[in-house]
C-alpha positions in Angstrom: 110.6 90.0 91.3 111.0 87.6 88.4 114.0 86.1 90.3 111.7 85.1 93.2 109.2 83.6 90.8 111.9 81.5 89.1 113.3 80.3 92.5 109.9 79.2 93.8 109.0 77.5 90.6 112.3 75.5 90.7 111.8 74.5 94.3 108.3 73.3 93.4 109.7 71.2 90.6 112.4 69.7 92.8 109.8 68.8 95.3 107.8 66.9 92.7 110.4 65.2 90.5 111.0 61.5 91.3 113.5 59.9 88.8 115.4 60.5 85.6 115.3 64.4 85.7 117.9 67.1 85.6 117.9 70.8 86.3 120.8 72.8 84.7 121.8 76.3 85.8 123.6 77.9 82.8 125.8 80.9 83.3 126.9 82.8 80.1 130.6 83.7 79.7 130.9 87.5 79.5 127.4 87.6 78.3 126.9 91.3 77.8 130.3 91.7 76.1 129.9 89.0 73.4 126.6 89.8 71.7 127.4 90.4 68.0 126.0 93.7 66.7 124.9 92.4 63.2 122.9 89.6 64.9 121.4 92.1 67.4 120.2 94.4 64.7 118.8 91.5 62.6 117.0 90.1 65.7 115.3 93.5 66.3 114.1 93.6 62.7 112.8 90.1 62.9 110.5 90.8 65.9 109.0 93.9 64.2 111.0 96.8 65.7 111.3 99.4 63.0 111.1 103.2 62.3 112.7 105.8 64.6 113.5 103.4 67.4 115.5 101.0 65.1 117.3 104.0 63.6 118.4 105.1 67.1 119.7 101.6 67.9 121.4 101.5 64.4 123.2 104.8 65.1 124.6 103.3 68.3 125.5 99.8 67.2 126.0 99.8 63.4 129.6 101.0 63.2 130.9 101.8 66.6 134.6 102.5 67.2 136.9 103.4 70.0 140.5 104.3 70.7 143.1 103.7 73.4 145.1 106.5 75.1 148.7 105.3 75.7 151.1 107.6 77.5 148.9 110.5 76.8 148.7 109.9 73.1 145.4 108.9 71.4 146.0 105.8 69.1 144.1 105.2 65.9 140.4 104.2 66.3 139.4 100.6 65.7 135.9 99.1 65.2 133.9 97.3 67.9 131.7 94.5 66.7 130.4 93.0 69.9 129.0 93.8 73.3 126.3 96.2 74.5 127.0 99.6 76.1 127.8 99.5 79.8 125.7 101.7 81.9 123.0 102.1 79.2 119.5 101.3 80.5 118.7 99.7 77.1 121.6 97.2 77.3 119.9 94.6 79.5 116.7 94.7 77.4 118.7 94.3 74.2 120.5 91.4 75.6 117.2 89.8 76.7 115.8 90.2 73.2 118.8 88.4 71.8 118.7 85.6 74.4 115.0 85.1 73.8 115.9 83.8 70.3 117.7 80.9 72.1 114.9 80.5 74.5 112.3 80.2 71.7 114.4 77.6 70.0 114.7 75.5 73.2 110.9 75.8 73.9 109.9 74.7 70.4 112.3 71.8 70.2 110.3 68.6 70.8 113.4 66.5 71.4 114.0 68.5 74.5 111.5 67.2 77.1 110.6 69.6 79.9 109.4 68.5 83.3 105.6 68.3 83.4 103.5 69.0 86.5 99.8 68.7 85.9 99.0 70.3 82.5 102.0 72.7 82.6 105.3 71.7 81.0 108.3 73.7 82.2 111.5 73.9 80.2 113.1 77.3 81.1 113.5 80.0 83.6 115.3 83.2 82.5 116.7 86.1 84.6 119.2 88.4 83.0 122.1 86.2 81.8 121.1 83.3 84.1 119.2 80.4 82.5 117.6 77.5 84.3 116.7 74.5 82.1 114.4 71.7 83.4 114.9 68.3 81.6 113.2 64.9 81.5 115.3 62.1 80.0 118.6 64.0 80.7 120.8 62.1 78.3 118.8 62.7 75.1 117.5 66.1 76.0 120.9 67.4 77.0 122.5 66.4 73.7 119.9 68.4 71.8 120.2 71.3 74.2 124.0 71.6 73.7 123.5 71.3 69.9 121.0 74.2 69.9 123.3 76.3 72.2 126.3 75.6 69.9 124.4 76.7 66.8 123.3 79.8 68.6 126.9 80.5 69.6 128.0 80.6 65.9 125.9 83.6 65.2 125.6 85.4 68.5 129.0 84.4 70.1 127.0 83.1 73.2 129.3 80.8 75.2 128.6 78.8 78.4 130.8 79.4 81.4 131.5 75.8 82.5 133.0 76.9 85.8 129.8 78.6 87.0 127.3 76.3 85.3 126.1 73.2 87.1 123.5 70.5 86.9 121.3 69.0 89.6 120.8 65.4 88.7 118.0 63.2 90.1 118.7 59.7 88.7 118.9 56.3 90.4 121.1 54.5 87.8 124.8 55.0 88.8 126.1 53.9 85.4 123.9 56.4 83.6 125.0 59.1 86.0 128.7 58.5 85.3 128.0 58.4 81.5 126.3 61.8 81.7 129.2 63.3 83.7 131.5 62.4 80.8 129.2 63.7 78.1 127.9 67.0 79.3 130.1 70.1 80.0 128.5 70.9 83.4 129.5 70.1 86.9 126.9 67.6 88.3 125.7 67.8 91.8 123.3 65.4 93.5 122.2 67.4 96.6 121.8 71.1 95.7 122.3 73.8 93.1 122.8 77.5 93.6 120.6 80.0 91.6 120.4 83.8 92.2 122.0 83.4 95.6 119.6 80.7 96.8 120.5 77.0 97.4 117.8 74.9 95.6 117.5 71.6 97.4 115.1 69.5 99.4 116.7 70.8 102.6 115.8 74.5 102.1 116.0 75.6 105.8 119.4 74.0 106.5 121.1 75.3 103.4 119.5 78.8 103.2 118.1 80.1 106.5 120.6 78.5 108.8 123.5 79.5 106.5 122.3 83.1 106.3 121.7 83.3 110.0 125.2 82.1 110.7 126.7 84.6 108.2 124.7 87.5 109.6 125.9 86.7 113.1 129.5 86.7 111.9 129.0 90.0 110.1 127.6 91.7 113.1 130.4 90.3 115.3 133.0 91.7 112.9 131.3 95.1 112.9 131.0 95.2 116.7 133.9 97.6 117.1 132.8 100.0 114.4 133.0 103.6 115.4 129.3 104.3 115.2 126.5 105.5 117.5 123.7 103.2 118.6 121.3 105.1 116.3 123.7 104.6 113.4 123.9 100.9 114.3 120.1 100.6 114.1 120.4 102.2 110.6 123.0 99.6 109.6 120.5 96.8 110.5 117.9 98.5 108.2 120.3 99.0 105.3 122.4 95.8 105.3 120.7 93.0 107.3 117.0 93.6 106.5 117.3 93.5 102.7 119.0 90.1 102.8 116.3 88.7 105.0 113.5 90.1 102.9 115.0 88.6 99.8 115.1 85.2 101.4 111.6 85.5 103.0 110.2 86.4 99.5 112.1 83.7 97.6 111.4 80.8 100.1 108.2 81.6 102.0 108.3 78.4 104.0 107.2 77.9 107.7 110.1 78.9 110.0 110.8 78.0 113.6 110.3 80.8 116.2 113.8 80.4 117.6 115.3 81.7 114.3 113.7 85.1 114.8 114.5 85.0 118.6 118.2 84.3 117.9 118.5 87.0 115.2 116.8 89.6 117.3 119.1 88.9 120.3 122.1 89.2 118.0 120.8 92.5 116.5 120.0 93.9 120.0 123.6 93.1 121.2 125.0 94.8 118.1 122.9 98.0 118.5 123.9 98.3 122.2 127.5 97.0 121.6 127.1 94.1 124.1 125.9 96.5 126.8 122.6 96.6 128.6 119.9 98.2 126.5 118.7 101.6 127.7 115.5 101.5 125.6 113.0 98.6 125.4 112.9 96.6 122.1 109.2 97.3 121.7 109.7 101.1 121.8 112.6 100.9 119.3 110.4 98.8 116.9 107.7 101.5 116.9 107.4 103.7 113.8 109.2 107.1 114.0 105.8 108.8 113.9 104.9 107.0 117.1 108.1 107.9 118.9 110.2 104.9 117.9 113.3 104.2 115.8 111.6 101.8 113.3 114.0 99.0 114.1 112.7 96.1 112.0 110.5 93.5 113.5 111.8 90.4 111.7 108.7 88.3 112.4 106.4 90.9 110.9 108.6 91.4 107.9 108.4 87.6 107.3 104.6 87.7 107.6 104.5 90.7 105.2 106.7 88.9 102.6 104.6 85.8 102.8 101.3 87.8 102.8 102.4 89.6 99.6 102.0 86.3 97.7 98.2 86.5 98.6 98.1 89.7 96.4 99.1 87.7 93.4 96.4 85.1 94.1 93.7 87.7 94.5 94.8 89.7 91.4 95.0 86.3 89.5 98.5 87.3 88.3 100.2 84.6 86.2 103.7 86.1 86.2 104.5 83.8 89.1 104.5 80.5 87.1 104.3 78.6 90.4 100.6 79.8 90.7 99.9 78.1 87.3 101.4 74.8 88.5 98.7 74.3 91.1 95.5 72.4 90.5 93.1 75.1 91.7 92.0 78.7 91.2 93.7 80.4 94.2 92.0 83.8 93.8 88.7 82.6 95.3 90.5 81.4 98.5 91.6 84.8 99.8 88.3 86.0 101.2 86.6 82.6 101.3 85.7 80.0 103.9 88.6 77.8 104.9 89.5 74.9 102.6 90.2 71.3 103.6 93.9 70.4 104.0 93.6 68.0 101.0 92.9 71.1 98.8 96.4 72.5 99.6 98.1 69.1 99.0 97.3 69.5 95.3 99.0 72.9 95.2 102.7 74.0 95.2 104.9 73.6 98.3 104.6 77.1 99.9 100.9 77.8 99.2 99.6 76.1 102.3 101.9 78.1 104.6 101.0 81.3 102.8 97.3 80.6 103.3 97.7 79.7 107.0 99.7 82.9 107.5 97.0 84.9 105.8 94.3 83.1 107.8 95.8 84.2 111.1 95.8 87.8 109.9 92.2 87.5 108.7 91.0 86.1 112.0 92.8 88.8 113.9 91.1 91.4 111.7 87.8 89.7 112.4 86.9 89.5 108.7 84.2 87.2 107.4 82.3 87.9 104.2 83.7 91.0 102.5 83.0 93.3 99.5 85.9 91.6 97.7 84.8 88.0 98.2 84.9 86.3 94.8 81.5 85.3 93.3 83.0 81.8 92.7 83.7 81.4 96.4 82.4 78.7 98.8 79.8 81.2 100.1 78.1 81.2 96.6 78.8 77.5 95.9 76.7 76.6 98.9 73.7 78.3 97.2 73.9 75.6 94.5 74.1 78.1 91.6 75.3 76.7 88.3 79.0 77.1 87.6 78.2 78.2 84.1 76.3 81.2 85.4 79.1 82.2 87.8 81.7 81.7 85.0 79.7 84.1 82.6 79.4 86.7 85.3 83.2 86.5 86.0 84.0 86.9 82.3 82.0 90.2 82.2 83.8 92.0 85.1 81.4 90.8 87.8 84.2 89.2 89.9 83.4 90.3 93.4 80.3 90.4 95.6 80.3 94.2 95.5 80.1 94.2 91.7 76.5 92.8 91.9 75.4 96.3 93.2 74.6 99.4 91.2 75.0 102.3 93.6 72.7 101.5 96.6 70.6 99.0 94.8 71.2 95.3 93.9 71.4 94.9 90.1 68.2 93.7 88.4 68.0 90.5 86.6 67.7 92.4 83.3 71.0 94.3 84.1 72.9 91.1 84.7 71.4 89.5 81.5 72.4 92.6 79.5 76.0 92.4 80.8 76.4 88.6 80.4 74.4 88.5 77.2 72.7 85.3 78.3 69.6 84.2 80.3 69.8 83.9 84.1 67.5 81.5 85.8 64.9 83.2 88.0 65.6 80.9 91.0 69.4 81.5 90.8 68.9 85.3 90.7 66.6 85.1 93.7 69.2 83.0 95.6 71.9 85.6 94.7 69.8 88.6 95.7 68.5 86.9 98.9 72.0 86.0 100.0 73.5 89.5 99.3 70.6 91.6 100.6 69.7 89.8 103.9 70.4 91.9 107.1 73.5 89.9 108.1 75.3 89.9 104.8 74.3 93.3 103.3 76.3 95.3 106.0 79.4 93.1 105.3 79.2 93.4 101.5 78.3 97.1 101.4 80.7 98.4 104.0 83.7 100.7 103.3 86.9 98.8 102.4 89.4 98.3 105.1 93.1 99.3 104.7 93.9 95.7 104.0 91.4 95.4 101.2 92.6 98.7 99.8 96.1 97.3 99.6 95.0 94.1 97.9 92.9 95.9 95.2 95.9 98.0 94.1 97.0 97.2 90.5 100.7 97.6 91.3 102.8 95.6 93.8 105.3 98.4 94.2 106.1 98.9 97.9 103.7 96.2 98.8 105.8 94.6 101.6 106.3 98.0 103.3 102.5 98.7 103.2 101.6 95.2 104.6 104.3 95.6 107.3 102.8 98.9 108.4 99.4 97.3 108.7 100.8 94.3 110.5 102.5 96.7 113.0 99.2 98.2 113.8 97.5 94.8 114.0 100.1 93.2 116.3 100.9 96.3 118.3 101.9 95.5 121.9 100.9 97.8 124.7 103.9 99.7 126.0 104.2 102.7 128.3 104.4 105.9 126.4 107.7 107.7 127.2 106.0 111.1 126.4 103.4 110.3 129.1 106.3 109.7 131.6 107.7 113.1 130.6 104.3 114.6 131.1 104.1 113.1 134.7 107.5 114.5 135.5 106.5 118.0 134.3 103.0 117.8 136.0 101.1 118.3 132.8 99.3 116.4 130.0 100.0 116.2 126.3 97.2 115.6 123.9 97.5 113.1 121.0 98.2 115.9 118.6 100.9 117.3 120.9 102.6 113.9 121.2 102.6 113.7 117.4 104.3 117.1 117.3 107.0 116.0 119.8 107.6 112.7 117.8 107.9 114.7 114.6 110.4 117.1 116.2 112.5 114.1 117.3 112.6 112.8 113.8 113.2 116.1 111.9 115.0 118.4 114.4 118.2 118.3 112.3 119.6 117.0 109.0 122.7 115.7 110.8 122.3 112.4 112.5 124.9 113.3 115.1 122.8 116.2 116.2 119.4 114.4 115.8 120.7 111.6 118.0 120.9 113.9 121.0 117.2 114.8 120.7 116.3 111.1 120.2 118.3 110.2 123.4 116.5 112.9 125.4 113.0 112.1 124.2 113.4 108.3 124.6 114.8 108.8 128.2 118.1 107.2 127.3 120.3 108.6 130.1 120.9 106.8 133.4 120.2 108.7 136.6 121.1 108.1 140.3 117.4 107.2 141.0 117.3 104.6 138.2 120.7 103.1 139.1 119.6 102.9 142.8 116.6 100.8 141.7 118.8 98.5 139.6 121.5 98.0 142.3 121.1 98.4 146.0 124.7 99.7 146.3 124.1 103.0 144.4 122.9 106.2 146.1 119.9 108.0 144.6 121.3 111.5 145.3 122.0 113.9 142.5 125.6 113.7 141.2 126.0 117.4 141.1 125.9 117.5 144.9 122.7 119.4 145.6 121.5 116.6 148.0 118.2 115.9 146.3 116.9 112.7 144.6 118.4 112.5 141.1 115.4 111.7 138.9 115.6 112.3 135.2 113.7 115.6 135.2 115.9 116.7 138.1 119.1 115.9 136.4 118.0 117.6 133.1 116.1 120.6 134.4 115.0 121.2 138.0 118.4 120.8 139.8 119.2 124.3 141.2 122.8 124.0 140.0 121.6 123.5 136.4 118.9 126.2 136.5 121.5 129.0 136.2 122.7 127.5 133.0 119.2 127.1 131.5 118.3 130.7 132.3 121.4 131.9 130.6 120.5 129.8 127.5 117.0 131.3 127.6 118.3 134.8 127.6 120.4 134.0 124.5 117.4 132.3 122.8 115.1 135.3 123.4 117.9 137.7 122.2 118.3 135.7 118.9 114.7 135.3 118.0 113.7 138.7 119.4 110.6 137.2 121.1 109.5 136.2 124.5 109.9 132.5 125.2 108.2 130.8 128.3 110.6 129.1 130.6 109.3 125.6 130.1 111.2 122.3 130.2 108.9 120.9 127.4 110.5 123.4 125.0 114.1 122.6 125.9 113.8 118.9 126.4 111.1 117.8 123.9 111.0 120.6 121.4 107.4 121.4 122.1 106.9 125.2 121.4 104.0 127.5 121.8 102.1 128.2 118.5 103.0 131.8 118.4 106.8 131.1 118.3 107.9 131.6 114.6 111.6 130.8 114.6 111.4 127.3 116.1 114.3 125.9 114.0 116.7 128.5 115.5 115.5 127.8 119.0 115.9 124.0 118.4 119.6 124.4 117.6 120.1 126.5 120.7 118.5 124.0 123.0 120.0 120.9 121.4 123.4 122.5 121.9 122.5 123.0 125.6 121.4 119.3 125.8 124.8 118.2 124.5 126.6 120.3 127.2 124.3 119.1 130.0 124.8 115.4 128.9 128.6 115.9 128.7 128.6 117.2 132.3 126.1 114.6 133.5 128.1 113.5 136.5 130.1 116.7 137.0 129.6 118.8 140.1 128.5 122.4 139.5 127.1 124.2 136.5 128.1 123.8 132.8 129.7 126.8 131.2 128.3 129.0 128.4 131.7 128.7 126.6 131.1 124.9 126.2 127.7 125.6 124.8 129.1 128.1 122.3 131.7 125.6 121.1 129.1 122.9 120.7 126.9 125.3 118.7 129.9 126.0 116.4 130.4 122.3 116.0 126.7 121.8 115.2 126.9 124.7 112.6 129.8 122.9 110.8 128.0 119.5 110.8 124.8 121.0 109.4 126.7 123.0 106.8 128.2 119.8 105.4 124.8 118.1 105.5 123.2 121.0 103.7 126.0 121.1 101.1 125.6 117.4 100.4 121.8 117.8 100.0 122.1 121.1 97.9 120.3 123.0 100.7 122.9 125.7 101.5 120.5 128.6 101.1 118.1 127.0 103.6 121.0 126.5 106.0 122.0 130.1 105.9 118.4 131.1 106.5 118.2 128.9 109.7 121.7 129.8 111.0 122.3 133.4 109.9 121.3 135.3 113.1 122.6 132.5 115.4 125.9 132.4 113.6 126.5 136.1 114.3 125.7 135.7 118.0 128.1 132.6 118.2 130.9 134.5 116.5 130.5 137.6 118.6 130.2 135.7 121.9 133.2 133.4 121.1 135.4 136.4 120.2 134.3 138.3 123.4 135.1 135.2 125.5 138.5 134.9 123.8 139.1 138.7 124.4 138.2 138.3 128.1 140.4 135.2 128.4 143.3 137.2 126.8 142.9 140.1 129.1 142.7 137.9 132.2 145.9 136.0 131.1 147.8 139.3 130.6 146.7 140.6 134.0 147.9 137.5 135.7 151.3 137.7 133.8 151.9 141.3 134.8 150.9 140.7 138.4 153.5 137.9 138.6 156.2 140.3 137.3 
């Protein structure tokens, strides 16, 4: 999070500097290994850390020692005088405390001139062992900076890594530039500087978004032959591609061209389907798993979510993002306010206008106007000509939003407001406030229940904020698409209620802990498989007759269920299922294909394994004439049992596994052994007959 703040602040500074400025990216050489223990302990004491906590740190770092094992022999111990413990959660914090000593010295040194924008002077940005220094008058400031760092190095052993450190110089005098290059121990660049994986330059799109887009395309092209299912490929996109994009969206929330998202989504679709024609529409795959999709990320909406997150910092008036302090205006009032003139945004940092316009499109789509969380210093109130002093005093006493002016169902009295603010409120101003908030048009807007969006923005923590905003954007920008469950309902001559559809989607998501097994149910529910009827519609050359040779039209429900050559197999499976669960099970395609069981069936998990095993066998014999064998089904069940066992072992759920598979395992073993005995007898009979 702090990394994004530092990146945006630096970009804003680069956008504003004109001449005789320098930005230095300093990388420390083996930073965590060189901190001297005596200096660390003295620093902790100097900032007021004492008592039990200091004793604990002392016990770790006062006189640590280690030894080397050579050829199996333990050598004599020797003392360690530097470095913080690797893997210890305290280590980064201890390093930051030590580095803050250097940071304070740089901030307080008047000979080091920072870059000033408005009233805010910026000298430093810190993130772990990365330091960014902003300097005016590079020659004089750099000399003093190096002197302070050298003095700090004498006590803390802090050293600059010259190979990884660089300086972005903005200067028009070539002679001064050459002189600086000789004097400072940093590599000087004139066009860009890399910080936390981001190229900081005036050409942000070219050096960051285009570069990342090219790299992602190369990665996906290199992974195209990976031995992975299409569902696994969709998960690869979520785990490897999406985090990189979200990081860039958050660090550089600039306006992006539409073709960037279009090209990336085409590349992702090709990768998921391995350069073959997609079997399931992109819109269905983007749906949430609760809605019957695969939650394949919508990059446009993730971009909007990352940009909209910045609005939360405005509304909460959070100052961690120093970029918000560099602007000339209070941004918190703009979130639920009337639109500002374009000149207002020209006075603010580079990305603020894009963030506002992005939020404005969301707001208009939501149909919002005046809200309970409109600030009392908004344009709505300014139009009432109420004194700024009155509004300021109300804001200082926790009356920040329009809804704060109410006490239960009643508007606060003048005496209540005066008691809170401890100052007199003009009668006319109070009447204006009350008249505006209680008129028929506005009272319903201010007193209504908070929307999901408003609930998100009033949260005190930004944890999981992008995910929450993305979910809301998904609902807001939802495109109408035909429900695949409704298509199954038409095929089965029935209707599913909204609750039943939710149950089917949940079954698709949680039918097995093993992705290999779960994928079969996903394919079936999402109508993945091609049929003679579908291929005939795609190409005029194909026949629409069932591949099993029954002579009927090969629709999806026919190939899965109603074909007379497959019905024998399903009835045999049903007999096994009823025998295992010791209960009567209606012969219904919704049970076998979609996992939709009657309420009275208790052992649904056991049935699910039986029917998914059958789905595997039917799919394997999709174009084979005749009926699949029970032997194949038993072998597939045994394979599923092994897969789920390893998943259960990995997740420490072996007991739950045995509970689900116990009775079914006995049936599989007995049937497989009987099948083998029968095969052995038949083989012997044939051999004796030949004799």
